[in-house]
C-alpha positions as CSV (number, residue, x, y, z in Angstrom):
1,M,-2.0,-29.7,-2.5
2,L,-3.6,-27.6,0.1
3,K,-3.4,-30.5,2.6
4,Y,0.4,-30.5,2.2
5,I,0.6,-26.8,2.9
6,K,-1.8,-27.0,5.8
7,G,0.2,-29.9,7.2
8,N,3.4,-28.1,7.0
9,L,2.0,-24.9,8.6
10,E,0.5,-26.9,11.5
11,N,4.0,-28.0,12.4
12,I,5.4,-24.5,12.8
13,D,5.1,-23.0,16.3
14,G,3.5,-19.5,16.4
15,V,2.5,-19.5,12.7
16,E,-1.0,-18.2,13.6
17,I,0.4,-14.7,14.3
18,Y,1.5,-14.1,10.7
19,P,-2.0,-13.7,9.2
20,I,-2.9,-11.3,12.0
21,I,0.3,-9.2,11.4
22,S,-0.4,-9.1,7.7
23,L,-4.0,-8.0,8.2
24,L,-2.9,-5.2,10.6
25,I,-0.3,-4.0,8.1
26,F,-2.9,-4.0,5.4
27,F,-5.4,-2.2,7.6
28,I,-3.0,0.4,8.9
29,F,-1.7,1.2,5.4
30,F,-5.1,1.9,4.0
31,V,-6.2,3.9,7.1
32,A,-3.1,6.0,6.7
33,L,-3.7,6.4,2.9
34,F,-7.3,7.5,3.5
35,W,-6.2,9.9,6.2
36,W,-3.6,11.4,3.8
37,V,-6.2,11.8,1.1
38,F,-8.7,13.6,3.3
39,T,-6.1,15.9,4.9
40,A,-4.2,16.8,1.7
41,K,-4.4,20.4,0.7
42,K,-6.5,21.1,-2.4
43,A,-3.7,23.3,-4.0
44,H,-1.2,20.4,-3.8
45,I,-3.7,17.9,-5.3
46,E,-4.5,20.3,-8.2
47,E,-0.8,20.9,-8.8
48,V,0.1,17.2,-8.8
49,S,-2.9,16.4,-11.0
50,K,-1.6,18.8,-13.7
51,I,1.8,17.2,-14.0
52,P,0.9,14.6,-16.7
53,L,-0.5,17.4,-18.9
54,D,2.4,19.8,-18.4
55,T,4.2,20.5,-21.6
56,N,7.1,22.4,-20.0
57,V,8.8,19.2,-18.9
58,N,12.6,19.0,-19.1
59,D,13.3,16.5,-21.9
60,D,16.9,15.8,-20.6
61,I,15.5,13.2,-18.2
62,I,14.2,11.0,-21.0
């Protein structure tokens, strides 16, 4: 089955750019995520971490 996929991909011009683009998107996303995590304010992180345990939630949403 892999030879059929490989054969079809070899016939497409410029197909070698797609793995490079997907790797760049993956890498940029995780670099941005790490940057956000390390630069986020502690007060915001603590406030957001308490949301699942907050009992004063408006029940009209559910």
